[in-house]
N, CA, C and O atoms as a GROMACS GRO file, in nm:
protein
  328
    1MET      N    1  -3.515   0.223  -3.316
    1MET     CA    2  -3.479   0.162  -3.441
    1MET      C    3  -3.328   0.143  -3.453
    1MET      O    4  -3.282   0.040  -3.503
    2LEU      N    5  -3.252   0.240  -3.406
    2LEU     CA    6  -3.106   0.226  -3.410
    2LEU      C    7  -3.060   0.112  -3.319
    2LEU      O    8  -2.963   0.043  -3.350
    3THR      N    9  -3.130   0.094  -3.208
    3THR     CA   10  -3.094  -0.015  -3.118
    3THR      C   11  -3.113  -0.149  -3.188
    3THR      O   12  -3.032  -0.240  -3.170
    4LEU      N   13  -3.218  -0.162  -3.267
    4LEU     CA   14  -3.240  -0.285  -3.342
    4LEU      C   15  -3.126  -0.309  -3.441
    4LEU      O   16  -3.077  -0.421  -3.454
    5PHE      N   17  -3.085  -0.204  -3.510
    5PHE     CA   18  -2.974  -0.219  -3.605
    5PHE      C   19  -2.844  -0.257  -3.534
    5PHE      O   20  -2.766  -0.337  -3.585
    6LEU      N   21  -2.821  -0.199  -3.416
    6LEU     CA   22  -2.702  -0.234  -3.339
    6LEU      C   23  -2.707  -0.380  -3.297
    6LEU      O   24  -2.606  -0.450  -3.302
    7LEU      N   25  -2.824  -0.426  -3.254
    7LEU     CA   26  -2.837  -0.566  -3.212
    7LEU      C   27  -2.828  -0.662  -3.330
    7LEU      O   28  -2.782  -0.776  -3.315
    8LEU      N   29  -2.870  -0.618  -3.448
    8LEU     CA   30  -2.860  -0.703  -3.566
    8LEU      C   31  -2.716  -0.720  -3.613
    8LEU      O   32  -2.687  -0.815  -3.686
    9LEU      N   33  -2.626  -0.633  -3.574
    9LEU     CA   34  -2.485  -0.646  -3.613
    9LEU      C   35  -2.408  -0.744  -3.525
    9LEU      O   36  -2.301  -0.791  -3.564
   10VAL      N   37  -2.461  -0.776  -3.409
   10VAL     CA   38  -2.387  -0.862  -3.316
   10VAL      C   39  -2.371  -1.005  -3.367
   10VAL      O   40  -2.258  -1.055  -3.366
   11PRO      N   41  -2.476  -1.075  -3.413
   11PRO     CA   42  -2.455  -1.214  -3.460
   11PRO      C   43  -2.356  -1.228  -3.575
   11PRO      O   44  -2.272  -1.317  -3.571
   12PRO      N   45  -2.362  -1.142  -3.680
   12PRO     CA   46  -2.260  -1.157  -3.785
   12PRO      C   47  -2.118  -1.131  -3.735
   12PRO      O   48  -2.024  -1.197  -3.779
   13ILE      N   49  -2.103  -1.037  -3.642
   13ILE     CA   50  -1.970  -1.011  -3.588
   13ILE      C   51  -1.919  -1.134  -3.514
   13ILE      O   52  -1.802  -1.170  -3.527
   14LEU      N   53  -2.005  -1.199  -3.437
   14LEU     CA   54  -1.963  -1.319  -3.364
   14LEU      C   55  -1.930  -1.433  -3.459
   14LEU      O   56  -1.834  -1.507  -3.436
   15MET      N   57  -2.009  -1.449  -3.566
   15MET     CA   58  -1.980  -1.556  -3.662
   15MET      C   59  -1.849  -1.530  -3.737
   15MET      O   60  -1.772  -1.623  -3.763
   16ILE      N   61  -1.824  -1.406  -3.770
   16ILE     CA   62  -1.699  -1.374  -3.840
   16ILE      C   63  -1.580  -1.389  -3.747
   16ILE      O   64  -1.472  -1.432  -3.790
   17LEU      N   65  -1.597  -1.354  -3.620
   17LEU     CA   66  -1.489  -1.378  -3.524
   17LEU      C   67  -1.460  -1.528  -3.511
   17LEU      O   68  -1.344  -1.568  -3.498
   18TRP      N   69  -1.564  -1.609  -3.514
   18TRP     CA   70  -1.544  -1.755  -3.511
   18TRP      C   71  -1.461  -1.800  -3.631
   18TRP      O   72  -1.368  -1.879  -3.617
   19ARG      N   73  -1.495  -1.748  -3.750
   19ARG     CA   74  -1.420  -1.785  -3.870
   19ARG      C   75  -1.276  -1.732  -3.863
   19ARG      O   76  -1.184  -1.797  -3.911
   20PHE      N   77  -1.258  -1.616  -3.803
   20PHE     CA   78  -1.125  -1.557  -3.792
   20PHE      C   79  -1.035  -1.643  -3.702
   20PHE      O   80  -0.918  -1.664  -3.735
   21PHE      N   81  -1.088  -1.691  -3.592
   21PHE     CA   82  -1.006  -1.769  -3.500
   21PHE      C   83  -0.996  -1.915  -3.538
   21PHE      O   84  -0.896  -1.980  -3.507
   22ARG      N   85  -1.098  -1.970  -3.605
   22ARG     CA   86  -1.099  -2.112  -3.638
   22ARG      C   87  -1.085  -2.140  -3.788
   22ARG      O   88  -1.107  -2.252  -3.832
   23GLY      N   89  -1.047  -2.039  -3.865
   23GLY     CA   90  -1.038  -2.055  -4.011
   23GLY      C   91  -0.943  -2.167  -4.049
   23GLY      O   92  -0.840  -2.187  -3.984
   24PRO      N   93  -0.977  -2.241  -4.155
   24PRO     CA   94  -0.890  -2.352  -4.193
   24PRO      C   95  -0.755  -2.307  -4.251
   24PRO      O   96  -0.657  -2.381  -4.243
   25ASP      N   97  -0.749  -2.189  -4.308
   25ASP     CA   98  -0.621  -2.143  -4.361
   25ASP      C   99  -0.613  -1.991  -4.349
   25ASP      O  100  -0.707  -1.924  -4.307
   26ALA      N  101  -0.498  -1.939  -4.388
   26ALA     CA  102  -0.473  -1.795  -4.372
   26ALA      C  103  -0.561  -1.711  -4.464
   26ALA      O  104  -0.598  -1.599  -4.428
   27ALA      N  105  -0.595  -1.761  -4.581
   27ALA     CA  106  -0.679  -1.684  -4.672
   27ALA      C  107  -0.818  -1.661  -4.613
   27ALA      O  108  -0.874  -1.552  -4.626
   28ASN      N  109  -0.874  -1.763  -4.549
   28ASN     CA  110  -1.004  -1.746  -4.484
   28ASN      C  111  -0.996  -1.648  -4.368
   28ASN      O  112  -1.090  -1.573  -4.344
   29ARG      N  113  -0.886  -1.648  -4.298
   29ARG     CA  114  -0.871  -1.553  -4.187
   29ARG      C  115  -0.861  -1.410  -4.239
   29ARG      O  116  -0.914  -1.318  -4.176
   30ILE      N  117  -0.795  -1.390  -4.351
   30ILE     CA  118  -0.784  -1.255  -4.407
   30ILE      C  119  -0.920  -1.207  -4.457
   30ILE      O  120  -0.955  -1.091  -4.439
   31LEU      N  121  -0.996  -1.295  -4.520
   31LEU     CA  122  -1.131  -1.257  -4.563
   31LEU      C  123  -1.220  -1.226  -4.443
   31LEU      O  124  -1.301  -1.133  -4.448
   32ALA      N  125  -1.206  -1.301  -4.337
   32ALA     CA  126  -1.282  -1.273  -4.216
   32ALA      C  127  -1.241  -1.139  -4.156
   32ALA      O  128  -1.326  -1.064  -4.107
   33LEU      N  129  -1.113  -1.108  -4.160
   33LEU     CA  130  -1.067  -0.979  -4.111
   33LEU      C  131  -1.124  -0.865  -4.193
   33LEU      O  132  -1.162  -0.762  -4.138
   34ASP      N  133  -1.131  -0.882  -4.324
   34ASP     CA  134  -1.188  -0.778  -4.410
   34ASP      C  135  -1.338  -0.760  -4.382
   34ASP      O  136  -1.385  -0.646  -4.373
   35ALA      N  137  -1.410  -0.868  -4.368
   35ALA     CA  138  -1.553  -0.859  -4.338
   35ALA      C  139  -1.576  -0.799  -4.200
   35ALA      O  140  -1.670  -0.722  -4.180
   36LEU      N  141  -1.492  -0.834  -4.106
   36LEU     CA  142  -1.504  -0.778  -3.971
   36LEU      C  143  -1.476  -0.629  -3.971
   36LEU      O  144  -1.540  -0.554  -3.897
   37THR      N  145  -1.383  -0.586  -4.053
   37THR     CA  146  -1.355  -0.443  -4.065
   37THR      C  147  -1.478  -0.368  -4.116
   37THR      O  148  -1.511  -0.261  -4.065
   38ILE      N  149  -1.544  -0.424  -4.215
   38ILE     CA  150  -1.664  -0.360  -4.270
   38ILE      C  151  -1.773  -0.351  -4.165
   38ILE      O  152  -1.840  -0.248  -4.153
   39LEU      N  153  -1.793  -0.458  -4.088
   39LEU     CA  154  -1.898  -0.457  -3.987
   39LEU      C  155  -1.865  -0.362  -3.872
   39LEU      O  156  -1.955  -0.299  -3.817
   40VAL      N  157  -1.740  -0.351  -3.837
   40VAL     CA  158  -1.702  -0.257  -3.730
   40VAL      C  159  -1.720  -0.112  -3.777
   40VAL      O  160  -1.759  -0.026  -3.698
   41ILE      N  161  -1.693  -0.086  -3.904
   41ILE     CA  162  -1.717   0.048  -3.958
   41ILE      C  163  -1.866   0.080  -3.952
   41ILE      O  164  -1.905   0.191  -3.914
   42ALA      N  165  -1.950  -0.016  -3.990
   42ALA     CA  166  -2.095   0.004  -3.982
   42ALA      C  167  -2.139   0.024  -3.838
   42ALA      O  168  -2.226   0.107  -3.810
   43LEU      N  169  -2.080  -0.050  -3.746
   43LEU     CA  170  -2.112  -0.036  -3.604
   43LEU      C  171  -2.073   0.102  -3.553
   43LEU      O  172  -2.148   0.164  -3.478
   44LEU      N  173  -1.958   0.151  -3.593
   44LEU     CA  174  -1.916   0.285  -3.552
   44LEU      C  175  -2.006   0.393  -3.609
   44LEU      O  176  -2.036   0.492  -3.542
   45ALA      N  177  -2.051   0.375  -3.733
   45ALA     CA  178  -2.142   0.473  -3.793
   45ALA      C  179  -2.277   0.473  -3.719
   45ALA      O  180  -2.334   0.580  -3.696
   46LEU      N  181  -2.326   0.356  -3.683
   46LEU     CA  182  -2.450   0.349  -3.607
   46LEU      C  183  -2.434   0.408  -3.467
   46LEU      O  184  -2.525   0.473  -3.416
   47LEU      N  185  -2.319   0.385  -3.406
   47LEU     CA  186  -2.295   0.445  -3.275
   47LEU      C  187  -2.288   0.597  -3.283
   47LEU      O  188  -2.329   0.666  -3.190
   48ALA      N  189  -2.235   0.648  -3.393
   48ALA     CA  190  -2.231   0.793  -3.412
   48ALA      C  191  -2.372   0.850  -3.420
   48ALA      O  192  -2.400   0.956  -3.364
   49LEU      N  193  -2.461   0.779  -3.488
   49LEU     CA  194  -2.600   0.823  -3.493
   49LEU      C  195  -2.670   0.807  -3.358
   49LEU      O  196  -2.747   0.894  -3.317
   50PHE      N  197  -2.642   0.698  -3.291
   50PHE     CA  198  -2.709   0.667  -3.164
   50PHE      C  199  -2.673   0.769  -3.056
   50PHE      O  200  -2.760   0.818  -2.984
   51PHE      N  201  -2.545   0.800  -3.045
   51PHE     CA  202  -2.499   0.892  -2.942
   51PHE      C  203  -2.492   1.037  -2.989
   51PHE      O  204  -2.475   1.128  -2.907
   52GLY      N  205  -2.506   1.060  -3.119
   52GLY     CA  206  -2.499   1.196  -3.170
   52GLY      C  207  -2.360   1.256  -3.164
   52GLY      O  208  -2.345   1.377  -3.146
   53ARG      N  209  -2.259   1.174  -3.177
   53ARG     CA  210  -2.119   1.219  -3.171
   53ARG      C  211  -2.053   1.195  -3.306
   53ARG      O  212  -2.051   1.082  -3.354
   54SER      N  213  -2.000   1.298  -3.365
   54SER     CA  214  -1.938   1.283  -3.497
   54SER      C  215  -1.795   1.227  -3.490
   54SER      O  216  -1.738   1.190  -3.592
   55ILE      N  217  -1.739   1.220  -3.372
   55ILE     CA  218  -1.603   1.167  -3.359
   55ILE      C  219  -1.598   1.020  -3.399
   55ILE      O  220  -1.494   0.971  -3.445
   56TYR      N  221  -1.709   0.948  -3.380
   56TYR     CA  222  -1.712   0.807  -3.419
   56TYR      C  223  -1.701   0.792  -3.571
   56TYR      O  224  -1.647   0.692  -3.619
   57LEU      N  225  -1.750   0.888  -3.645
   57LEU     CA  226  -1.736   0.882  -3.790
   57LEU      C  227  -1.591   0.904  -3.833
   57LEU      O  228  -1.544   0.843  -3.929
   58ASP      N  229  -1.520   0.990  -3.760
   58ASP     CA  230  -1.377   1.009  -3.788
   58ASP      C  231  -1.299   0.882  -3.758
   58ASP      O  232  -1.210   0.842  -3.833
   59VAL      N  233  -1.334   0.818  -3.648
   59VAL     CA  234  -1.267   0.693  -3.612
   59VAL      C  235  -1.298   0.586  -3.716
   59VAL      O  236  -1.211   0.507  -3.752
   60ALA      N  237  -1.423   0.582  -3.765
   60ALA     CA  238  -1.460   0.484  -3.867
   60ALA      C  239  -1.382   0.508  -3.996
   60ALA      O  240  -1.340   0.412  -4.061
   61LEU      N  241  -1.363   0.633  -4.032
   61LEU     CA  242  -1.287   0.665  -4.154
   61LEU      C  243  -1.142   0.620  -4.142
   61LEU      O  244  -1.087   0.560  -4.234
   62VAL      N  245  -1.080   0.649  -4.030
   62VAL     CA  246  -0.941   0.607  -4.008
   62VAL      C  247  -0.932   0.455  -4.004
   62VAL      O  248  -0.839   0.396  -4.060
   63PHE      N  249  -1.028   0.391  -3.938
   63PHE     CA  250  -1.029   0.245  -3.929
   63PHE      C  251  -1.046   0.182  -4.068
   63PHE      O  252  -0.987   0.078  -4.097
   64ALA      N  253  -1.126   0.245  -4.154
   64ALA     CA  254  -1.144   0.195  -4.290
   64ALA      C  255  -1.013   0.203  -4.369
   64ALA      O  256  -0.979   0.110  -4.442
   65MET      N  257  -0.941   0.312  -4.354
   65MET     CA  258  -0.813   0.326  -4.427
   65MET      C  259  -0.710   0.226  -4.375
   65MET      O  260  -0.638   0.164  -4.454
   66VAL      N  261  -0.702   0.210  -4.245
   66VAL     CA  262  -0.606   0.116  -4.188
   66VAL      C  263  -0.645  -0.028  -4.221
   66VAL      O  264  -0.559  -0.110  -4.251
   67GLY      N  265  -0.775  -0.057  -4.217
   67GLY     CA  266  -0.822  -0.191  -4.250
   67GLY      C  267  -0.794  -0.228  -4.394
   67GLY      O  268  -0.753  -0.340  -4.422
   68PHE      N  269  -0.816  -0.134  -4.485
   68PHE     CA  270  -0.787  -0.160  -4.626
   68PHE      C  271  -0.638  -0.184  -4.646
   68PHE      O  272  -0.599  -0.278  -4.717
   69ALA      N  273  -0.556  -0.103  -4.586
   69ALA     CA  274  -0.411  -0.121  -4.600
   69ALA      C  275  -0.367  -0.254  -4.539
   69ALA      O  276  -0.278  -0.321  -4.592
   70GLY      N  277  -0.428  -0.292  -4.428
   70GLY     CA  278  -0.393  -0.418  -4.364
   70GLY      C  279  -0.428  -0.538  -4.450
   70GLY      O  280  -0.350  -0.632  -4.460
   71VAL      N  281  -0.544  -0.536  -4.513
   71VAL     CA  282  -0.585  -0.648  -4.598
   71VAL      C  283  -0.493  -0.656  -4.720
   71VAL      O  284  -0.455  -0.766  -4.762
   72ILE      N  285  -0.458  -0.543  -4.778
   72ILE     CA  286  -0.364  -0.543  -4.891
   72ILE      C  287  -0.229  -0.599  -4.848
   72ILE      O  288  -0.168  -0.677  -4.920
   73LEU      N  289  -0.183  -0.558  -4.731
   73LEU     CA  290  -0.054  -0.605  -4.681
   73LEU      C  291  -0.055  -0.756  -4.656
   73LEU      O  292   0.039  -0.825  -4.694
   74PHE      N  293  -0.161  -0.807  -4.594
   74PHE     CA  294  -0.170  -0.951  -4.570
   74PHE      C  295  -0.184  -1.028  -4.701
   74PHE      O  296  -0.130  -1.139  -4.714
   75GLY      N  297  -0.254  -0.971  -4.798
   75GLY     CA  298  -0.266  -1.036  -4.929
   75GLY      C  299  -0.132  -1.046  -4.998
   75GLY      O  300  -0.099  -1.149  -5.058
   76ARG      N  301  -0.054  -0.941  -4.992
   76ARG     CA  302   0.081  -0.945  -5.049
   76ARG      C  303   0.168  -1.047  -4.977
   76ARG      O  304   0.249  -1.116  -5.038
   77PHE      N  305   0.150  -1.055  -4.847
   77PHE     CA  306   0.226  -1.150  -4.766
   77PHE      C  307   0.193  -1.294  -4.808
   77PHE      O  308   0.283  -1.377  -4.819
   78LEU      N  309   0.066  -1.321  -4.832
   78LEU     CA  310   0.027  -1.455  -4.877
   78LEU      C  311   0.073  -1.483  -5.019
   78LEU      O  312   0.111  -1.596  -5.051
   79GLU      N  313   0.071  -1.381  -5.103
   79GLU     CA  314   0.110  -1.398  -5.242
   79GLU      C  315   0.257  -1.436  -5.254
   79GLU      O  316   0.293  -1.520  -5.336
   80LYS      N  317   0.340  -1.374  -5.174
   80LYS     CA  318   0.485  -1.402  -5.179
   80LYS      C  319   0.518  -1.537  -5.118
   80LYS      O  320   0.622  -1.596  -5.151
   81GLY      N  321   0.432  -1.588  -5.028
   81GLY     CA  322   0.456  -1.718  -4.967
   81GLY      C  323   0.565  -1.715  -4.861
   81GLY      O  324   0.633  -1.815  -4.839
   82VAL      N  325   0.581  -1.602  -4.797
   82VAL     CA  326   0.686  -1.590  -4.695
   82VAL      C  327   0.640  -1.656  -4.568
   82VAL      O  328   0.714  -1.657  -4.469
   0.00000   0.00000   0.00000
């Protein structure tokens, strides 16, 4: 069952990567980055269950904090128009 969930995460990740690289503007790329961060956190949580290793949950937590800070930083960057 976990393998199915892992395989179900692959198509959305690929579609969001497509939007990230081919986005029409910077705002779409930032939204794609935020969505990709959420999917990678879910992927890490599923990998922690699949392999039975809790270190992946620690990595997911750190990645969530860094991803949130990154999206806020890019949003401020766009807001200022620099």
